[in-house]
PLY file of the C-alpha trace (Angstrom):
ply
format ascii 1.0
element vertex 303
property float x
property float y
property float z
element edge 302
property int vertex1
property int vertex2
end_header
24.82 -31.26 7.87
25.48 -28.20 5.74
23.69 -27.76 2.44
25.92 -27.15 -0.58
25.57 -23.66 -2.00
23.63 -23.94 -5.29
25.21 -22.79 -8.55
22.33 -20.41 -9.34
21.81 -17.37 -7.08
18.79 -17.34 -4.77
16.19 -14.56 -4.88
14.86 -12.47 -1.99
11.42 -11.00 -2.81
10.11 -8.04 -0.75
6.36 -7.41 -0.90
4.52 -4.09 -1.04
2.26 -2.16 1.34
-0.74 -4.15 2.63
0.57 -7.25 0.87
1.91 -10.61 2.03
4.68 -12.94 0.79
2.10 -14.93 -1.21
1.91 -12.07 -3.71
5.14 -13.47 -5.20
3.73 -16.98 -5.79
3.77 -17.13 -9.58
7.09 -15.32 -9.90
8.66 -17.58 -7.26
7.47 -20.71 -9.04
9.00 -19.51 -12.32
12.32 -18.73 -10.64
12.32 -22.11 -8.90
11.66 -23.89 -12.19
14.81 -22.19 -13.50
16.81 -23.51 -10.55
16.77 -20.58 -8.11
15.86 -20.90 -4.44
13.42 -18.13 -3.49
12.74 -16.37 -0.19
9.80 -14.05 0.43
10.02 -12.70 4.00
7.03 -11.26 5.80
8.16 -7.68 6.31
5.59 -7.22 9.11
7.17 -9.76 11.43
7.71 -8.03 14.75
10.53 -8.16 17.27
12.17 -11.54 17.79
13.30 -14.36 15.55
12.10 -13.96 11.98
11.19 -17.34 10.53
12.34 -17.05 6.93
11.41 -20.18 5.00
12.40 -20.77 1.42
9.36 -20.80 -0.87
9.82 -24.52 -1.44
8.85 -24.91 2.20
9.84 -27.47 4.81
10.73 -30.97 3.79
14.02 -29.92 2.26
15.86 -30.75 5.43
17.58 -28.58 7.93
19.87 -25.81 6.72
22.80 -24.46 8.71
24.68 -21.19 8.44
27.86 -19.98 10.01
28.13 -16.82 12.08
26.21 -15.37 14.97
23.54 -13.25 13.30
20.83 -15.87 13.61
20.03 -19.55 13.81
18.35 -21.97 11.46
15.06 -23.80 11.25
13.84 -26.65 9.06
13.58 -25.41 5.49
14.51 -21.84 6.31
16.48 -19.29 8.28
15.72 -17.33 11.44
17.10 -13.87 12.15
17.15 -12.24 15.57
17.02 -8.45 15.28
15.35 -5.44 16.87
11.71 -4.77 16.01
11.65 -3.78 12.32
8.30 -2.03 12.73
9.87 0.84 14.65
11.58 2.61 11.77
12.75 2.43 8.17
16.29 2.06 9.51
15.27 -0.99 11.57
13.52 -2.79 8.71
16.52 -2.11 6.44
18.80 -3.58 9.09
16.54 -6.65 9.18
16.66 -6.94 5.37
20.46 -6.67 5.43
20.71 -9.41 8.09
18.48 -11.68 5.99
20.62 -11.10 2.91
23.83 -11.89 4.77
22.43 -15.12 6.21
21.07 -16.28 2.86
24.45 -15.46 1.29
26.10 -17.74 3.86
23.68 -20.58 3.14
22.99 -20.27 -0.59
25.35 -17.66 -2.02
24.79 -13.97 -2.69
21.11 -13.39 -3.59
19.31 -11.19 -6.08
17.25 -8.67 -4.10
13.85 -7.82 -5.63
11.43 -5.31 -4.15
8.01 -4.06 -5.25
6.69 -0.59 -4.34
7.15 -0.32 -0.55
9.39 -3.40 -0.69
11.34 -1.72 -3.46
11.82 1.37 -1.33
13.10 -0.83 1.48
15.43 -2.63 -0.94
16.80 0.67 -2.28
17.22 2.15 1.20
18.95 -1.03 2.38
21.51 -0.60 -0.40
22.01 3.03 0.69
22.49 2.10 4.36
24.45 -1.13 3.76
26.67 -0.49 0.72
28.76 -3.66 1.07
25.99 -6.26 1.07
26.72 -9.55 -0.74
24.30 -9.19 -3.65
24.17 -10.98 -6.99
21.69 -8.45 -8.37
19.08 -5.80 -7.54
15.66 -5.38 -9.17
13.47 -2.45 -8.13
9.84 -2.69 -9.28
7.76 0.50 -9.22
9.82 1.75 -6.29
10.05 5.31 -5.02
13.69 6.36 -4.77
13.31 9.10 -2.16
12.20 12.75 -2.02
13.74 15.17 -4.50
14.34 17.83 -1.83
13.32 18.84 1.70
10.09 20.44 0.50
9.10 17.16 -1.13
10.08 15.32 2.07
7.75 17.54 4.10
4.92 16.96 1.62
5.38 13.19 1.84
5.42 13.32 5.65
2.16 15.27 5.69
0.54 12.91 3.16
1.55 9.79 5.10
0.31 11.30 8.37
-3.03 12.04 6.71
-3.31 8.49 5.40
-2.39 7.04 8.78
-5.03 9.17 10.48
-7.61 8.07 7.91
-6.80 4.41 8.60
-7.20 4.84 12.35
-10.43 6.83 12.07
-12.18 4.91 9.25
-10.74 1.39 9.53
-9.22 -0.88 6.91
-12.33 -1.60 4.84
-13.25 2.05 4.26
-9.61 2.97 3.70
-9.21 0.27 1.04
-12.45 1.35 -0.63
-10.73 4.69 -1.15
-7.21 3.28 -1.76
-8.38 1.22 -4.74
-9.67 4.38 -6.48
-6.18 5.88 -6.69
-4.91 6.30 -10.28
-1.96 4.08 -9.35
-4.26 1.04 -9.27
-6.50 1.86 -12.23
-5.20 -1.03 -14.35
-6.00 -3.54 -11.60
-9.72 -2.91 -12.22
-9.32 -4.88 -15.46
-8.01 -7.99 -13.71
-10.28 -11.07 -13.43
-12.77 -10.91 -10.57
-11.02 -13.74 -8.68
-7.72 -11.84 -8.80
-9.36 -8.63 -7.59
-11.04 -10.50 -4.74
-7.71 -12.05 -3.69
-6.01 -8.65 -3.75
-8.76 -7.13 -1.63
-8.70 -9.99 0.89
-4.93 -9.61 1.23
-5.27 -5.86 1.86
-8.01 -6.28 4.44
-6.07 -8.99 6.30
-3.90 -6.32 7.95
-5.05 -4.20 10.88
-5.56 -0.46 10.60
-3.14 -0.04 13.52
-0.35 -1.91 11.72
-0.80 -0.17 8.37
-0.98 3.27 9.99
2.19 2.54 11.91
3.98 1.51 8.73
2.98 4.69 6.91
4.49 6.70 9.73
7.59 4.56 10.38
8.48 3.34 6.87
7.13 6.20 4.77
9.03 7.65 1.83
9.69 10.78 3.90
12.27 8.73 5.84
14.21 7.70 2.73
17.49 9.16 1.59
17.10 11.83 -1.08
16.54 10.50 -4.59
19.96 11.72 -5.72
21.64 9.74 -2.92
19.63 6.61 -3.76
20.46 6.85 -7.45
24.13 7.28 -6.54
24.12 4.19 -4.28
22.40 2.03 -6.91
24.77 3.31 -9.62
27.73 2.51 -7.36
26.42 -1.04 -7.01
26.29 -1.36 -10.80
29.83 -0.01 -11.13
30.95 -2.73 -8.71
29.70 -5.30 -11.22
26.36 -6.10 -9.55
23.55 -6.19 -12.16
20.81 -3.67 -11.33
17.49 -2.99 -13.01
14.52 -0.68 -12.51
11.18 -2.08 -13.75
7.90 -0.20 -14.16
4.64 -0.65 -16.02
4.32 1.55 -19.09
0.78 2.53 -17.99
1.99 3.71 -14.58
2.76 7.36 -15.34
4.17 8.17 -11.91
6.73 5.37 -11.81
7.48 5.46 -15.52
8.73 8.98 -14.73
10.87 7.59 -11.88
12.21 5.02 -14.36
13.17 7.83 -16.75
15.17 9.54 -14.00
16.84 6.24 -13.12
17.74 5.77 -16.78
19.19 9.28 -16.90
21.41 8.29 -13.97
22.76 5.34 -15.96
20.62 2.60 -14.40
19.17 0.00 -16.82
15.40 0.27 -17.07
12.61 -1.90 -18.45
9.11 -0.54 -19.08
6.65 -3.41 -19.41
3.89 -2.63 -21.94
0.17 -2.79 -21.18
0.52 -3.01 -17.38
0.40 -0.57 -14.50
1.93 -0.27 -11.04
2.09 -3.94 -10.00
3.97 -5.54 -12.87
4.55 -8.89 -11.15
0.83 -9.24 -10.44
-0.49 -8.03 -13.80
2.12 -9.89 -15.87
3.91 -12.44 -13.67
5.42 -14.37 -16.56
6.97 -11.24 -18.06
8.24 -10.06 -14.69
9.70 -13.46 -13.84
11.64 -13.47 -17.09
12.89 -9.94 -16.47
13.93 -10.74 -12.90
15.92 -13.75 -14.02
17.24 -11.95 -17.09
19.03 -9.40 -14.93
21.67 -12.10 -14.38
22.23 -12.69 -18.09
25.75 -12.10 -19.30
26.10 -8.49 -20.36
23.03 -7.44 -18.38
19.37 -7.21 -19.32
18.95 -4.67 -22.12
15.84 -5.64 -24.04
13.05 -3.18 -23.26
15.34 -0.59 -21.71
14.63 3.04 -22.42
16.60 4.31 -25.39
0 1
1 2
2 3
3 4
4 5
5 6
6 7
7 8
8 9
9 10
10 11
11 12
12 13
13 14
14 15
15 16
16 17
17 18
18 19
19 20
20 21
21 22
22 23
23 24
24 25
25 26
26 27
27 28
28 29
29 30
30 31
31 32
32 33
33 34
34 35
35 36
36 37
37 38
38 39
39 40
40 41
41 42
42 43
43 44
44 45
45 46
46 47
47 48
48 49
49 50
50 51
51 52
52 53
53 54
54 55
55 56
56 57
57 58
58 59
59 60
60 61
61 62
62 63
63 64
64 65
65 66
66 67
67 68
68 69
69 70
70 71
71 72
72 73
73 74
74 75
75 76
76 77
77 78
78 79
79 80
80 81
81 82
82 83
83 84
84 85
85 86
86 87
87 88
88 89
89 90
90 91
91 92
92 93
93 94
94 95
95 96
96 97
97 98
98 99
99 100
100 101
101 102
102 103
103 104
104 105
105 106
106 107
107 108
108 109
109 110
110 111
111 112
112 113
113 114
114 115
115 116
116 117
117 118
118 119
119 120
120 121
121 122
122 123
123 124
124 125
125 126
126 127
127 128
128 129
129 130
130 131
131 132
132 133
133 134
134 135
135 136
136 137
137 138
138 139
139 140
140 141
141 142
142 143
143 144
144 145
145 146
146 147
147 148
148 149
149 150
150 151
151 152
152 153
153 154
154 155
155 156
156 157
157 158
158 159
159 160
160 161
161 162
162 163
163 164
164 165
165 166
166 167
167 168
168 169
169 170
170 171
171 172
172 173
173 174
174 175
175 176
176 177
177 178
178 179
179 180
180 181
181 182
182 183
183 184
184 185
185 186
186 187
187 188
188 189
189 190
190 191
191 192
192 193
193 194
194 195
195 196
196 197
197 198
198 199
199 200
200 201
201 202
202 203
203 204
204 205
205 206
206 207
207 208
208 209
209 210
210 211
211 212
212 213
213 214
214 215
215 216
216 217
217 218
218 219
219 220
220 221
221 222
222 223
223 224
224 225
225 226
226 227
227 228
228 229
229 230
230 231
231 232
232 233
233 234
234 235
235 236
236 237
237 238
238 239
239 240
240 241
241 242
242 243
243 244
244 245
245 246
246 247
247 248
248 249
249 250
250 251
251 252
252 253
253 254
254 255
255 256
256 257
257 258
258 259
259 260
260 261
261 262
262 263
263 264
264 265
265 266
266 267
267 268
268 269
269 270
270 271
271 272
272 273
273 274
274 275
275 276
276 277
277 278
278 279
279 280
280 281
281 282
282 283
283 284
284 285
285 286
286 287
287 288
288 289
289 290
290 291
291 292
292 293
293 294
294 295
295 296
296 297
297 298
298 299
299 300
300 301
301 302
C-alpha cells in the first residue's frame, strides 16, 4: 500500500567528515515536530543497496516507490548504485538517486549538507541540475577551488592528511585534527558533548577516512565560480537556497560573503563556529525550516 505524500517537504541531511547520521539528531527532532519527515543517510555505505531509513525509524509501515532506481524496506528506502566511496562523482550520483526516490515517496525534499556533506550537496546540484528539490541549505560548505593553483594545493593537502591517517592512525590524527582553528569553538562545549564528538570521530577506520580525503576531497569539486552559478540557477528556478555559517568561523564566513556577493541568501549565526547545527541546534533547525517560508529566509542575511 502506497503512503500518501505529506503536505510538508521532507529533509535530507548529509553529515560531515568523520561523522555519522546521528549528528543530526536534535535538528531532525525539531523538523519532525514541525511535520517534516527526515532522512539522514550514512554517506559511508559501500557498494550495494543503501538502507535509507527515515529518522522516525521502522514501525511506520512499509513504503513503496515507483520506478526502477531502487526498492523499499520497512520504514525507509533502499538504493542500488555503484560504490560511492570510489569518487566524488559516485557519491553525488548516490545522493541524486536518494533524492529522486524520496521525491517519489514523500515529495521533493530540502537538501541540507554540513561541511563535507555540504560539499557533496553542492556538487550534486552541479552534476544533477534538474533534481526535484524543495530547497537547498549549505552549512559551512566549501564551494570548490578558486582556480587550478588552489586545486593543486587542496590535492596536496588532502594527500598529506591521508598519509598522516595511514601512518599515525585515527586516535593520533584526531588529537591533531581537534587543534585546527576550525574547531576552536567546540572546546567550549560541555564535556559530554566533546566526548560524544570524539567517539564519533574515532569510530571510523584510518583506511576509510584516508580514502575519503583522496576520493571526495575538495580538489575534485567544480570550481567555486561554477558551483555558485549552479546554486544561483537553482534559486532563479524558484528553489529556496541558503548558505549558513557560524560568525566565529572566519574561513567559512568568508565563503558566505562570496556566496552573498553572487546573490545567494546567507545567514551568519552569532556566537558559534564551524558546526552550527551542533553548537546551536535549535537555531539551525529554525533556519533550515525557515528556508521554506514564503518570500525566503532573510533574517540574519548579510546586508
